[in-house]
PDB file of the backbone (N, CA, C, O) and the ligand in Angstrom, with CONECT records:
HET     ZN  A 101       1
ATOM      1  N   UNK A   1      88.438  91.279 102.754  1.00  0.00           N
ATOM      2  CA  UNK A   1      88.310  91.507 101.350  1.00  0.00           C
ATOM      3  C   UNK A   1      89.488  92.375 100.661  1.00  0.00           C
ATOM      4  O   UNK A   1      90.155  93.113 101.387  1.00  0.00           O
ATOM      5  N   UNK A   2      89.755  92.304  99.286  1.00  0.00           N
ATOM      6  CA  UNK A   2      90.850  93.006  98.827  1.00  0.00           C
ATOM      7  C   UNK A   2      90.469  94.510  98.692  1.00  0.00           C
ATOM      8  O   UNK A   2      89.289  94.863  98.704  1.00  0.00           O
ATOM      9  N   UNK A   3      91.393  95.290  98.577  1.00  0.00           N
ATOM     10  CA  UNK A   3      91.034  96.828  98.372  1.00  0.00           C
ATOM     11  C   UNK A   3      91.189  96.850  96.918  1.00  0.00           C
ATOM     12  O   UNK A   3      91.480  95.826  96.299  1.00  0.00           O
ATOM     13  N   UNK A   4      90.997  98.029  96.326  1.00  0.00           N
ATOM     14  CA  UNK A   4      90.814  98.123  95.005  1.00  0.00           C
ATOM     15  C   UNK A   4      92.206  97.704  94.213  1.00  0.00           C
ATOM     16  O   UNK A   4      92.146  97.106  93.138  1.00  0.00           O
ATOM     17  N   UNK A   5      93.398  98.046  94.796  1.00  0.00           N
ATOM     18  CA  UNK A   5      94.680  97.445  94.234  1.00  0.00           C
ATOM     19  C   UNK A   5      94.684  95.975  94.192  1.00  0.00           C
ATOM     20  O   UNK A   5      94.956  95.370  93.155  1.00  0.00           O
ATOM     21  N   UNK A   6      94.372  95.359  95.352  1.00  0.00           N
ATOM     22  CA  UNK A   6      94.130  93.764  95.175  1.00  0.00           C
ATOM     23  C   UNK A   6      93.257  93.297  94.146  1.00  0.00           C
ATOM     24  O   UNK A   6      93.559  92.348  93.422  1.00  0.00           O
ATOM     25  N   UNK A   7      92.114  93.971  94.050  1.00  0.00           N
ATOM     26  CA  UNK A   7      91.042  93.558  93.267  1.00  0.00           C
ATOM     27  C   UNK A   7      91.490  93.671  91.774  1.00  0.00           C
ATOM     28  O   UNK A   7      90.839  93.040  90.941  1.00  0.00           O
ATOM     29  N   UNK A   8      92.428  94.338  91.423  1.00  0.00           N
ATOM     30  CA  UNK A   8      92.821  94.541  90.013  1.00  0.00           C
ATOM     31  C   UNK A   8      93.758  93.327  89.554  1.00  0.00           C
ATOM     32  O   UNK A   8      94.130  93.241  88.383  1.00  0.00           O
ATOM     33  N   UNK A   9      94.087  92.482  90.438  1.00  0.00           N
ATOM     34  CA  UNK A   9      94.891  91.346  90.097  1.00  0.00           C
ATOM     35  C   UNK A   9      94.417  90.050  90.908  1.00  0.00           C
ATOM     36  O   UNK A   9      93.577  90.109  91.806  1.00  0.00           O
ATOM     37  N   UNK A  10      94.996  88.971  90.528  1.00  0.00           N
ATOM     38  CA  UNK A  10      94.480  87.703  91.319  1.00  0.00           C
ATOM     39  C   UNK A  10      95.092  87.689  92.681  1.00  0.00           C
ATOM     40  O   UNK A  10      96.309  87.783  92.844  1.00  0.00           O
ATOM     41  N   UNK A  11      94.202  87.567  93.689  1.00  0.00           N
ATOM     42  CA  UNK A  11      94.610  87.778  94.964  1.00  0.00           C
ATOM     43  C   UNK A  11      93.551  86.832  95.673  1.00  0.00           C
ATOM     44  O   UNK A  11      92.432  86.567  95.232  1.00  0.00           O
ATOM     45  N   UNK A  12      94.176  86.321  96.986  1.00  0.00           N
ATOM     46  CA  UNK A  12      93.385  85.588  97.721  1.00  0.00           C
ATOM     47  C   UNK A  12      92.436  86.397  98.447  1.00  0.00           C
ATOM     48  O   UNK A  12      91.473  85.922  99.049  1.00  0.00           O
ATOM     49  N   UNK A  13      92.753  87.778  98.374  1.00  0.00           N
ATOM     50  CA  UNK A  13      91.769  88.636  99.141  1.00  0.00           C
ATOM     51  C   UNK A  13      90.379  88.515  98.564  1.00  0.00           C
ATOM     52  O   UNK A  13      89.356  88.496  99.248  1.00  0.00           O
ATOM     53  N   UNK A  14      90.422  88.443  97.371  1.00  0.00           N
ATOM     54  CA  UNK A  14      89.241  88.579  96.419  1.00  0.00           C
ATOM     55  C   UNK A  14      88.134  87.388  96.815  1.00  0.00           C
ATOM     56  O   UNK A  14      86.928  87.494  96.593  1.00  0.00           O
ATOM     57  N   UNK A  15      88.715  86.343  97.384  1.00  0.00           N
ATOM     58  CA  UNK A  15      87.911  85.315  97.695  1.00  0.00           C
ATOM     59  C   UNK A  15      87.610  85.187  99.124  1.00  0.00           C
ATOM     60  O   UNK A  15      86.884  84.313  99.598  1.00  0.00           O
ATOM     61  N   UNK A  16      88.196  86.085  99.769  1.00  0.00           N
ATOM     62  CA  UNK A  16      87.980  86.106 101.331  1.00  0.00           C
ATOM     63  C   UNK A  16      88.863  85.046 101.878  1.00  0.00           C
ATOM     64  O   UNK A  16      88.486  84.497 102.913  1.00  0.00           O
ATOM     65  N   UNK A  17      90.041  84.660 101.308  1.00  0.00           N
ATOM     66  CA  UNK A  17      90.906  83.713 101.703  1.00  0.00           C
ATOM     67  C   UNK A  17      92.298  84.453 102.142  1.00  0.00           C
ATOM     68  O   UNK A  17      93.356  83.829 102.049  1.00  0.00           O
ATOM     69  N   UNK A  18      92.272  85.741 102.602  1.00  0.00           N
ATOM     70  CA  UNK A  18      93.483  86.219 103.022  1.00  0.00           C
ATOM     71  C   UNK A  18      93.127  87.554 103.897  1.00  0.00           C
ATOM     72  O   UNK A  18      92.059  88.161 103.817  1.00  0.00           O
ATOM     73  N   UNK A  19      94.229  87.896 104.753  1.00  0.00           N
ATOM     74  CA  UNK A  19      93.931  89.154 105.333  1.00  0.00           C
ATOM     75  C   UNK A  19      95.382  89.812 105.512  1.00  0.00           C
ATOM     76  O   UNK A  19      96.438  89.181 105.470  1.00  0.00           O
ATOM     77  N   UNK A  20      95.248  91.173 105.716  1.00  0.00           N
ATOM     78  CA  UNK A  20      96.638  91.885 105.854  1.00  0.00           C
ATOM     79  C   UNK A  20      96.466  92.398 107.354  1.00  0.00           C
ATOM     80  O   UNK A  20      95.346  92.491 107.857  1.00  0.00           O
ATOM     81  N   UNK A  21      97.534  92.700 107.985  1.00  0.00           N
ATOM     82  CA  UNK A  21      97.655  93.245 109.188  1.00  0.00           C
ATOM     83  C   UNK A  21      98.773  94.336 109.087  1.00  0.00           C
ATOM     84  O   UNK A  21      99.928  94.016 108.806  1.00  0.00           O
ATOM     85  N   UNK A  22      98.410  95.607 109.319  1.00  0.00           N
ATOM     86  CA  UNK A  22      99.497  96.693 109.503  1.00  0.00           C
ATOM     87  C   UNK A  22     100.347  96.806 110.542  1.00  0.00           C
ATOM     88  O   UNK A  22      99.933  96.943 111.693  1.00  0.00           O
ATOM     89  N   UNK A  23     101.664  96.757 110.218  1.00  0.00           N
ATOM     90  CA  UNK A  23     102.731  96.877 111.102  1.00  0.00           C
ATOM     91  C   UNK A  23     102.508  97.988 112.063  1.00  0.00           C
ATOM     92  O   UNK A  23     102.637  99.133 111.630  1.00  0.00           O
ATOM     93  N   UNK A  24     102.160  97.789 113.430  1.00  0.00           N
ATOM     94  CA  UNK A  24     101.897  98.946 114.203  1.00  0.00           C
ATOM     95  C   UNK A  24     102.445  98.565 115.683  1.00  0.00           C
ATOM     96  O   UNK A  24     101.683  98.449 116.643  1.00  0.00           O
ATOM     97  N   UNK A  25     103.782  98.392 115.759  1.00  0.00           N
ATOM     98  CA  UNK A  25     104.082  97.866 117.004  1.00  0.00           C
ATOM     99  C   UNK A  25     103.810  98.852 118.362  1.00  0.00           C
ATOM    100  O   UNK A  25     103.743  98.359 119.488  1.00  0.00           O
ATOM    101  N   UNK A  26     103.695  99.979 118.170  1.00  0.00           N
ATOM    102  CA  UNK A  26     103.215 100.934 119.324  1.00  0.00           C
ATOM    103  C   UNK A  26     101.854 100.510 119.876  1.00  0.00           C
ATOM    104  O   UNK A  26     101.516 100.814 121.020  1.00  0.00           O
ATOM    105  N   UNK A  27     100.979  99.713 118.941  1.00  0.00           N
ATOM    106  CA  UNK A  27      99.749  99.423 119.314  1.00  0.00           C
ATOM    107  C   UNK A  27      99.643  97.930 119.365  1.00  0.00           C
ATOM    108  O   UNK A  27      98.571  97.339 119.231  1.00  0.00           O
ATOM    109  N   UNK A  28     100.781  97.351 119.562  1.00  0.00           N
ATOM    110  CA  UNK A  28     100.757  95.779 119.672  1.00  0.00           C
ATOM    111  C   UNK A  28     100.679  94.860 118.639  1.00  0.00           C
ATOM    112  O   UNK A  28     100.499  93.654 118.804  1.00  0.00           O
ATOM    113  N   UNK A  29     100.824  95.468 117.486  1.00  0.00           N
ATOM    114  CA  UNK A  29     100.800  94.708 116.157  1.00  0.00           C
ATOM    115  C   UNK A  29     102.365  94.759 115.667  1.00  0.00           C
ATOM    116  O   UNK A  29     102.731  95.628 114.876  1.00  0.00           O
ATOM    117  N   UNK A  30     103.194  93.848 116.150  1.00  0.00           N
ATOM    118  CA  UNK A  30     104.600  93.707 115.569  1.00  0.00           C
ATOM    119  C   UNK A  30     104.574  92.546 114.585  1.00  0.00           C
ATOM    120  O   UNK A  30     104.510  91.389 114.999  1.00  0.00           O
ATOM    121  N   UNK A  31     104.623  92.834 113.312  1.00  0.00           N
ATOM    122  CA  UNK A  31     104.464  91.972 112.281  1.00  0.00           C
ATOM    123  C   UNK A  31     105.916  91.131 112.308  1.00  0.00           C
ATOM    124  O   UNK A  31     105.958  90.043 111.733  1.00  0.00           O
ATOM    125  N   UNK A  32     106.998  91.609 112.928  1.00  0.00           N
ATOM    126  CA  UNK A  32     107.987  90.741 113.038  1.00  0.00           C
ATOM    127  C   UNK A  32     107.789  89.639 113.810  1.00  0.00           C
ATOM    128  O   UNK A  32     108.334  88.581 113.492  1.00  0.00           O
ATOM    129  N   UNK A  33     107.054  89.721 114.833  1.00  0.00           N
ATOM    130  CA  UNK A  33     106.653  88.580 115.591  1.00  0.00           C
ATOM    131  C   UNK A  33     105.294  87.742 115.180  1.00  0.00           C
ATOM    132  O   UNK A  33     105.163  86.524 115.298  1.00  0.00           O
ATOM    133  N   UNK A  34     104.275  88.700 114.651  1.00  0.00           N
ATOM    134  CA  UNK A  34     102.977  88.019 114.243  1.00  0.00           C
ATOM    135  C   UNK A  34     103.329  87.164 113.055  1.00  0.00           C
ATOM    136  O   UNK A  34     102.825  86.042 113.004  1.00  0.00           O
ATOM    137  N   UNK A  35     104.069  87.528 112.172  1.00  0.00           N
ATOM    138  CA  UNK A  35     104.429  86.780 110.868  1.00  0.00           C
ATOM    139  C   UNK A  35     104.907  85.510 111.236  1.00  0.00           C
ATOM    140  O   UNK A  35     104.629  84.599 110.457  1.00  0.00           O
ATOM    141  N   UNK A  36     105.656  85.193 112.384  1.00  0.00           N
ATOM    142  CA  UNK A  36     106.174  83.840 112.843  1.00  0.00           C
ATOM    143  C   UNK A  36     104.901  83.111 113.493  1.00  0.00           C
ATOM    144  O   UNK A  36     104.709  81.912 113.288  1.00  0.00           O
ATOM    145  N   UNK A  37     104.163  83.773 114.171  1.00  0.00           N
ATOM    146  CA  UNK A  37     103.110  83.426 114.805  1.00  0.00           C
ATOM    147  C   UNK A  37     102.025  82.682 113.888  1.00  0.00           C
ATOM    148  O   UNK A  37     101.487  81.599 114.115  1.00  0.00           O
ATOM    149  N   UNK A  38     101.817  83.644 112.659  1.00  0.00           N
ATOM    150  CA  UNK A  38     100.728  83.107 111.846  1.00  0.00           C
ATOM    151  C   UNK A  38     101.061  81.694 111.139  1.00  0.00           C
ATOM    152  O   UNK A  38     100.229  80.872 110.754  1.00  0.00           O
ATOM    153  N   UNK A  39     102.408  81.603 111.061  1.00  0.00           N
ATOM    154  CA  UNK A  39     102.928  80.280 110.443  1.00  0.00           C
ATOM    155  C   UNK A  39     102.451  79.023 111.381  1.00  0.00           C
ATOM    156  O   UNK A  39     102.251  77.897 110.926  1.00  0.00           O
ATOM    157  N   UNK A  40     102.301  79.378 112.741  1.00  0.00           N
ATOM    158  CA  UNK A  40     101.823  78.370 113.539  1.00  0.00           C
ATOM    159  C   UNK A  40     100.526  77.873 113.548  1.00  0.00           C
ATOM    160  O   UNK A  40     100.185  76.869 114.173  1.00  0.00           O
ATOM    161  N   UNK A  41      99.744  78.614 112.810  1.00  0.00           N
ATOM    162  CA  UNK A  41      98.260  78.399 112.874  1.00  0.00           C
ATOM    163  C   UNK A  41      97.910  77.476 111.621  1.00  0.00           C
ATOM    164  O   UNK A  41      98.393  77.662 110.504  1.00  0.00           O
ATOM    165  N   UNK A  42      96.977  76.417 111.952  1.00  0.00           N
ATOM    166  CA  UNK A  42      96.846  75.500 110.833  1.00  0.00           C
ATOM    167  C   UNK A  42      95.859  76.056 109.671  1.00  0.00           C
ATOM    168  O   UNK A  42      95.612  75.345 108.696  1.00  0.00           O
ATOM    169  N   UNK A  43      95.341  77.273 109.803  1.00  0.00           N
ATOM    170  CA  UNK A  43      94.611  77.909 108.789  1.00  0.00           C
ATOM    171  C   UNK A  43      95.520  78.549 107.725  1.00  0.00           C
ATOM    172  O   UNK A  43      95.061  78.769 106.604  1.00  0.00           O
ATOM    173  N   UNK A  44      96.848  78.869 108.049  1.00  0.00           N
ATOM    174  CA  UNK A  44      97.604  79.672 107.212  1.00  0.00           C
ATOM    175  C   UNK A  44      98.259  78.726 106.163  1.00  0.00           C
ATOM    176  O   UNK A  44      98.711  77.617 106.446  1.00  0.00           O
ATOM    177  N   UNK A  45      98.263  79.340 104.793  1.00  0.00           N
ATOM    178  CA  UNK A  45      99.076  78.781 103.798  1.00  0.00           C
ATOM    179  C   UNK A  45     100.345  79.441 103.569  1.00  0.00           C
ATOM    180  O   UNK A  45     101.338  78.762 103.308  1.00  0.00           O
ATOM    181  N   UNK A  46     100.407  80.785 103.649  1.00  0.00           N
ATOM    182  CA  UNK A  46     101.597  81.337 103.322  1.00  0.00           C
ATOM    183  C   UNK A  46     101.657  82.772 104.038  1.00  0.00           C
ATOM    184  O   UNK A  46     100.579  83.278 104.351  1.00  0.00           O
ATOM    185  N   UNK A  47     102.739  83.397 104.291  1.00  0.00           N
ATOM    186  CA  UNK A  47     102.807  84.821 104.872  1.00  0.00           C
ATOM    187  C   UNK A  47     103.857  85.544 104.140  1.00  0.00           C
ATOM    188  O   UNK A  47     104.924  85.006 103.844  1.00  0.00           O
ATOM    189  N   UNK A  48     103.510  86.975 103.793  1.00  0.00           N
ATOM    190  CA  UNK A  48     104.584  87.683 103.204  1.00  0.00           C
ATOM    191  C   UNK A  48     104.702  88.859 104.154  1.00  0.00           C
ATOM    192  O   UNK A  48     103.719  89.461 104.585  1.00  0.00           O
ATOM    193  N   UNK A  49     105.803  89.118 104.421  1.00  0.00           N
ATOM    194  CA  UNK A  49     106.253  90.211 105.429  1.00  0.00           C
ATOM    195  C   UNK A  49     107.506  90.773 105.147  1.00  0.00           C
ATOM    196  O   UNK A  49     108.426  89.958 105.093  1.00  0.00           O
ATOM    197  N   UNK A  50     107.808  92.037 104.939  1.00  0.00           N
ATOM    198  CA  UNK A  50     109.103  92.585 104.957  1.00  0.00           C
ATOM    199  C   UNK A  50     109.991  91.826 103.775  1.00  0.00           C
ATOM    200  O   UNK A  50     111.009  91.194 104.056  1.00  0.00           O
ATOM    201  N   UNK A  51     109.510  91.954 102.485  1.00  0.00           N
ATOM    202  CA  UNK A  51     110.319  91.538 101.392  1.00  0.00           C
ATOM    203  C   UNK A  51     110.704  89.947 101.525  1.00  0.00           C
ATOM    204  O   UNK A  51     111.643  89.495 100.870  1.00  0.00           O
ATOM    205  N   UNK A  52     109.958  89.149 102.376  1.00  0.00           N
ATOM    206  CA  UNK A  52     110.146  87.840 102.434  1.00  0.00           C
ATOM    207  C   UNK A  52     108.783  87.065 102.426  1.00  0.00           C
ATOM    208  O   UNK A  52     107.769  87.560 102.920  1.00  0.00           O
ATOM    209  N   UNK A  53     108.807  85.922 101.888  1.00  0.00           N
ATOM    210  CA  UNK A  53     107.661  84.961 101.921  1.00  0.00           C
ATOM    211  C   UNK A  53     107.925  83.679 102.577  1.00  0.00           C
ATOM    212  O   UNK A  53     108.960  83.094 102.258  1.00  0.00           O
ATOM    213  N   UNK A  54     107.127  83.142 103.467  1.00  0.00           N
ATOM    214  CA  UNK A  54     107.219  81.846 103.814  1.00  0.00           C
ATOM    215  C   UNK A  54     105.839  81.134 103.792  1.00  0.00           C
ATOM    216  O   UNK A  54     104.796  81.626 104.219  1.00  0.00           O
ATOM    217  N   UNK A  55     105.976  79.949 103.253  1.00  0.00           N
ATOM    218  CA  UNK A  55     104.902  78.958 102.858  1.00  0.00           C
ATOM    219  C   UNK A  55     104.978  77.901 103.985  1.00  0.00           C
ATOM    220  O   UNK A  55     106.030  77.309 104.225  1.00  0.00           O
ATOM    221  N   UNK A  56     103.843  77.685 104.661  1.00  0.00           N
ATOM    222  CA  UNK A  56     104.000  76.727 105.778  1.00  0.00           C
ATOM    223  C   UNK A  56     104.428  75.226 105.426  1.00  0.00           C
ATOM    224  O   UNK A  56     104.827  74.397 106.244  1.00  0.00           O
ATOM    225  N   UNK A  57     104.279  75.051 104.149  1.00  0.00           N
ATOM    226  CA  UNK A  57     104.469  73.486 103.714  1.00  0.00           C
ATOM    227  C   UNK A  57     106.206  73.342 103.877  1.00  0.00           C
ATOM    228  O   UNK A  57     106.687  72.260 104.215  1.00  0.00           O
ATOM    229  N   UNK A  58     106.904  74.300 103.655  1.00  0.00           N
ATOM    230  CA  UNK A  58     108.322  74.143 104.110  1.00  0.00           C
ATOM    231  C   UNK A  58     108.859  74.942 105.099  1.00  0.00           C
ATOM    232  O   UNK A  58     109.983  74.678 105.526  1.00  0.00           O
ATOM    233  N   UNK A  59     108.147  76.006 105.588  1.00  0.00           N
ATOM    234  CA  UNK A  59     108.604  76.702 106.769  1.00  0.00           C
ATOM    235  C   UNK A  59     109.733  77.676 106.465  1.00  0.00           C
ATOM    236  O   UNK A  59     110.161  78.361 107.394  1.00  0.00           O
ATOM    237  N   UNK A  60     110.224  77.792 105.320  1.00  0.00           N
ATOM    238  CA  UNK A  60     111.485  78.614 104.842  1.00  0.00           C
ATOM    239  C   UNK A  60     111.210  79.958 104.295  1.00  0.00           C
ATOM    240  O   UNK A  60     110.589  80.084 103.240  1.00  0.00           O
ATOM    241  N   UNK A  61     111.677  81.036 105.017  1.00  0.00           N
ATOM    242  CA  UNK A  61     111.596  82.271 104.663  1.00  0.00           C
ATOM    243  C   UNK A  61     112.354  82.593 103.251  1.00  0.00           C
ATOM    244  O   UNK A  61     113.579  82.475 103.250  1.00  0.00           O
ATOM    245  N   UNK A  62     111.833  82.911 102.302  1.00  0.00           N
ATOM    246  CA  UNK A  62     112.521  83.240 101.089  1.00  0.00           C
ATOM    247  C   UNK A  62     112.427  84.669 100.510  1.00  0.00           C
ATOM    248  O   UNK A  62     111.474  85.308 100.957  1.00  0.00           O
ATOM    249  N   UNK A  63     113.183  85.291  99.641  1.00  0.00           N
ATOM    250  CA  UNK A  63     113.160  86.612  99.137  1.00  0.00           C
ATOM    251  C   UNK A  63     111.773  86.744  98.479  1.00  0.00           C
ATOM    252  O   UNK A  63     111.326  85.826  97.791  1.00  0.00           O
ATOM    253  N   UNK A  64     111.156  87.782  98.671  1.00  0.00           N
ATOM    254  CA  UNK A  64     109.778  88.092  97.998  1.00  0.00           C
ATOM    255  C   UNK A  64     110.104  89.206  96.983  1.00  0.00           C
ATOM    256  O   UNK A  64     110.501  90.285  97.426  1.00  0.00           O
ATOM    257  N   UNK A  65     109.980  89.044  95.792  1.00  0.00           N
ATOM    258  CA  UNK A  65     110.250  90.270  94.704  1.00  0.00           C
ATOM    259  C   UNK A  65     109.067  90.857  94.198  1.00  0.00           C
ATOM    260  O   UNK A  65     109.123  91.590  93.210  1.00  0.00           O
ATOM    261  N   UNK A  66     107.737  90.549  94.916  1.00  0.00           N
ATOM    262  CA  UNK A  66     106.600  91.376  94.438  1.00  0.00           C
ATOM    263  C   UNK A  66     106.693  93.004  94.429  1.00  0.00           C
ATOM    264  O   UNK A  66     107.514  93.606  95.121  1.00  0.00           O
ATOM    265  N   UNK A  67     105.869  93.570  93.671  1.00  0.00           N
ATOM    266  CA  UNK A  67     105.931  94.830  93.514  1.00  0.00           C
ATOM    267  C   UNK A  67     105.829  95.728  94.844  1.00  0.00           C
ATOM    268  O   UNK A  67     106.535  96.696  95.125  1.00  0.00           O
ATOM    269  N   UNK A  68     104.837  95.202  95.553  1.00  0.00           N
ATOM    270  CA  UNK A  68     104.717  95.669  96.848  1.00  0.00           C
ATOM    271  C   UNK A  68     105.413  94.799  97.874  1.00  0.00           C
ATOM    272  O   UNK A  68     105.104  93.639  98.147  1.00  0.00           O
ATOM    273  N   UNK A  69     106.440  95.545  98.430  1.00  0.00           N
ATOM    274  CA  UNK A  69     107.427  94.715  99.399  1.00  0.00           C
ATOM    275  C   UNK A  69     106.911  94.220 100.733  1.00  0.00           C
ATOM    276  O   UNK A  69     107.635  93.541 101.461  1.00  0.00           O
ATOM    277  N   UNK A  70     105.648  94.552 101.073  1.00  0.00           N
ATOM    278  CA  UNK A  70     105.041  94.412 102.285  1.00  0.00           C
ATOM    279  C   UNK A  70     105.925  94.737 103.482  1.00  0.00           C
ATOM    280  O   UNK A  70     106.171  93.924 104.374  1.00  0.00           O
ATOM    281  N   UNK A  71     106.420  96.079 103.434  1.00  0.00           N
ATOM    282  CA  UNK A  71     107.196  96.494 104.542  1.00  0.00           C
ATOM    283  C   UNK A  71     106.399  97.258 105.570  1.00  0.00           C
ATOM    284  O   UNK A  71     106.939  97.674 106.596  1.00  0.00           O
ATOM    285  N   UNK A  72     105.183  97.439 105.321  1.00  0.00           N
ATOM    286  CA  UNK A  72     104.269  98.124 106.199  1.00  0.00           C
ATOM    287  C   UNK A  72     103.010  97.353 106.688  1.00  0.00           C
ATOM    288  O   UNK A  72     102.369  97.681 107.685  1.00  0.00           O
ATOM    289  N   UNK A  73     102.726  96.316 105.902  1.00  0.00           N
ATOM    290  CA  UNK A  73     101.753  95.261 106.416  1.00  0.00           C
ATOM    291  C   UNK A  73     102.118  94.144 105.910  1.00  0.00           C
ATOM    292  O   UNK A  73     102.734  94.078 104.846  1.00  0.00           O
ATOM    293  N   UNK A  74     101.734  92.986 106.709  1.00  0.00           N
ATOM    294  CA  UNK A  74     102.026  91.538 106.368  1.00  0.00           C
ATOM    295  C   UNK A  74     100.777  91.022 105.861  1.00  0.00           C
ATOM    296  O   UNK A  74      99.677  91.410 106.254  1.00  0.00           O
ATOM    297  N   UNK A  75     100.965  90.149 104.991  1.00  0.00           N
ATOM    298  CA  UNK A  75      99.791  89.322 104.323  1.00  0.00           C
ATOM    299  C   UNK A  75      99.830  87.952 104.705  1.00  0.00           C
ATOM    300  O   UNK A  75     100.887  87.322 104.706  1.00  0.00           O
ATOM    301  N   UNK A  76      98.568  87.381 105.079  1.00  0.00           N
ATOM    302  CA  UNK A  76      98.427  86.117 105.353  1.00  0.00           C
ATOM    303  C   UNK A  76      97.384  85.515 104.563  1.00  0.00           C
ATOM    304  O   UNK A  76      96.270  86.034 104.630  1.00  0.00           O
ATOM    305  N   UNK A  77      97.557  84.481 103.806  1.00  0.00           N
ATOM    306  CA  UNK A  77      96.871  83.614 103.064  1.00  0.00           C
ATOM    307  C   UNK A  77      96.371  82.522 103.731  1.00  0.00           C
ATOM    308  O   UNK A  77      97.189  81.880 104.392  1.00  0.00           O
ATOM    309  N   UNK A  78      95.108  82.115 103.718  1.00  0.00           N
ATOM    310  CA  UNK A  78      94.566  80.902 104.484  1.00  0.00           C
ATOM    311  C   UNK A  78      93.807  79.912 103.573  1.00  0.00           C
ATOM    312  O   UNK A  78      93.360  80.170 102.455  1.00  0.00           O
ATOM    313  N   UNK A  79      93.742  78.845 104.171  1.00  0.00           N
ATOM    314  CA  UNK A  79      93.059  77.615 103.597  1.00  0.00           C
ATOM    315  C   UNK A  79      91.621  77.905 103.281  1.00  0.00           C
ATOM    316  O   UNK A  79      90.895  78.166 104.241  1.00  0.00           O
ATOM    317  N   UNK A  80      91.107  77.899 102.085  1.00  0.00           N
ATOM    318  CA  UNK A  80      89.647  78.106 101.911  1.00  0.00           C
ATOM    319  C   UNK A  80      88.833  77.233 102.734  1.00  0.00           C
ATOM    320  O   UNK A  80      87.810  77.697 103.237  1.00  0.00           O
ATOM    321  N   UNK A  81      89.167  75.998 102.937  1.00  0.00           N
ATOM    322  CA  UNK A  81      88.479  75.096 103.649  1.00  0.00           C
ATOM    323  C   UNK A  81      88.272  75.599 105.310  1.00  0.00           C
ATOM    324  O   UNK A  81      87.356  75.257 106.059  1.00  0.00           O
ATOM    325  N   UNK A  82      89.219  76.354 105.566  1.00  0.00           N
ATOM    326  CA  UNK A  82      89.186  76.673 107.059  1.00  0.00           C
ATOM    327  C   UNK A  82      88.730  78.111 107.252  1.00  0.00           C
ATOM    328  O   UNK A  82      88.730  78.569 108.395  1.00  0.00           O
ATOM    329  N   UNK A  83      88.339  78.864 106.217  1.00  0.00           N
ATOM    330  CA  UNK A  83      88.249  80.216 106.207  1.00  0.00           C
ATOM    331  C   UNK A  83      87.192  80.679 107.290  1.00  0.00           C
ATOM    332  O   UNK A  83      87.236  81.806 107.783  1.00  0.00           O
ATOM    333  N   UNK A  84      86.199  79.695 107.642  1.00  0.00           N
ATOM    334  CA  UNK A  84      85.297  80.126 108.481  1.00  0.00           C
ATOM    335  C   UNK A  84      85.501  79.652 110.135  1.00  0.00           C
ATOM    336  O   UNK A  84      84.648  79.827 111.005  1.00  0.00           O
ATOM    337  N   UNK A  85      86.742  79.060 110.324  1.00  0.00           N
ATOM    338  CA  UNK A  85      87.101  78.600 111.597  1.00  0.00           C
ATOM    339  C   UNK A  85      87.401  80.125 112.283  1.00  0.00           C
ATOM    340  O   UNK A  85      88.079  81.028 111.792  1.00  0.00           O
ATOM    341  N   UNK A  86      86.706  80.119 113.524  1.00  0.00           N
ATOM    342  CA  UNK A  86      86.701  81.386 114.181  1.00  0.00           C
ATOM    343  C   UNK A  86      87.542  81.501 115.500  1.00  0.00           C
ATOM    344  O   UNK A  86      87.464  82.435 116.299  1.00  0.00           O
ATOM    345  N   UNK A  87      88.339  80.428 115.600  1.00  0.00           N
ATOM    346  CA  UNK A  87      89.237  80.352 116.790  1.00  0.00           C
ATOM    347  C   UNK A  87      90.241  81.455 116.739  1.00  0.00           C
ATOM    348  O   UNK A  87      90.721  81.851 115.677  1.00  0.00           O
ATOM    349  N   UNK A  88      90.571  81.981 117.996  1.00  0.00           N
ATOM    350  CA  UNK A  88      91.672  83.057 117.873  1.00  0.00           C
ATOM    351  C   UNK A  88      92.950  82.724 117.230  1.00  0.00           C
ATOM    352  O   UNK A  88      93.425  81.589 117.269  1.00  0.00           O
ATOM    353  N   UNK A  89      93.440  83.603 116.708  1.00  0.00           N
ATOM    354  CA  UNK A  89      94.875  83.777 116.133  1.00  0.00           C
ATOM    355  C   UNK A  89      95.951  83.611 117.427  1.00  0.00           C
ATOM    356  O   UNK A  89      95.672  84.007 118.559  1.00  0.00           O
ATOM    357  N   UNK A  90      97.037  83.057 117.122  1.00  0.00           N
ATOM    358  CA  UNK A  90      98.070  82.894 118.047  1.00  0.00           C
ATOM    359  C   UNK A  90      98.387  84.305 118.800  1.00  0.00           C
ATOM    360  O   UNK A  90      98.690  84.301 119.993  1.00  0.00           O
ATOM    361  N   UNK A  91      98.319  85.268 118.200  1.00  0.00           N
ATOM    362  CA  UNK A  91      98.576  86.561 118.861  1.00  0.00           C
ATOM    363  C   UNK A  91      97.571  87.163 119.764  1.00  0.00           C
ATOM    364  O   UNK A  91      97.809  88.180 120.416  1.00  0.00           O
ATOM    365  N   UNK A  92      96.343  86.469 119.800  1.00  0.00           N
ATOM    366  CA  UNK A  92      95.218  86.999 120.675  1.00  0.00           C
ATOM    367  C   UNK A  92      95.579  86.754 122.006  1.00  0.00           C
ATOM    368  O   UNK A  92      95.052  87.443 122.879  1.00  0.00           O
ATOM    369  N   UNK A  93      96.522  85.745 122.354  1.00  0.00           N
ATOM    370  CA  UNK A  93      96.793  85.558 123.637  1.00  0.00           C
ATOM    371  C   UNK A  93      98.072  86.392 124.299  1.00  0.00           C
ATOM    372  O   UNK A  93      98.451  86.288 125.466  1.00  0.00           O
ATOM    373  N   UNK A  94      98.597  87.173 123.355  1.00  0.00           N
ATOM    374  CA  UNK A  94      99.725  88.045 123.775  1.00  0.00           C
ATOM    375  C   UNK A  94      99.038  89.293 124.648  1.00  0.00           C
ATOM    376  O   UNK A  94      98.048  89.946 124.318  1.00  0.00           O
ATOM    377  N   UNK A  95      99.806  89.431 125.800  1.00  0.00           N
ATOM    378  CA  UNK A  95      99.294  90.621 126.465  1.00  0.00           C
ATOM    379  C   UNK A  95     100.071  91.903 125.981  1.00  0.00           C
ATOM    380  O   UNK A  95     101.296  91.862 125.868  1.00  0.00           O
ATOM    381  N   UNK A  96      99.386  92.986 125.709  1.00  0.00           N
ATOM    382  CA  UNK A  96      99.950  94.158 125.142  1.00  0.00           C
ATOM    383  C   UNK A  96     100.030  95.218 126.337  1.00  0.00           C
ATOM    384  O   UNK A  96     100.486  96.343 126.134  1.00  0.00           O
TER     385      UNK A  96
HETATM  386 ZN    ZN A 101      97.337  91.204 101.229  1.00  0.00          ZN2+
END
């Protein structure tokens, strides 16, 4: 779900169709890697990470000019129809 900042604007978070992951490589969450892995999952529609956005429909990373550059967390929007699919995300199999 979206935090108060997200709720103030249109966001997939408000519908439960997105999640954020904090970049924390020391604890196994390396968004430089996870952003790529998220794009491999059928649930994902697009990912925003480190001033770039990639939509799975074309797979191309493009500059992201949003106010929040997403340099400390990555954003993953998912398909509403697949939001209840509980299978592990690709990074679940990474050993840390
Ligand atoms: Zn987000």
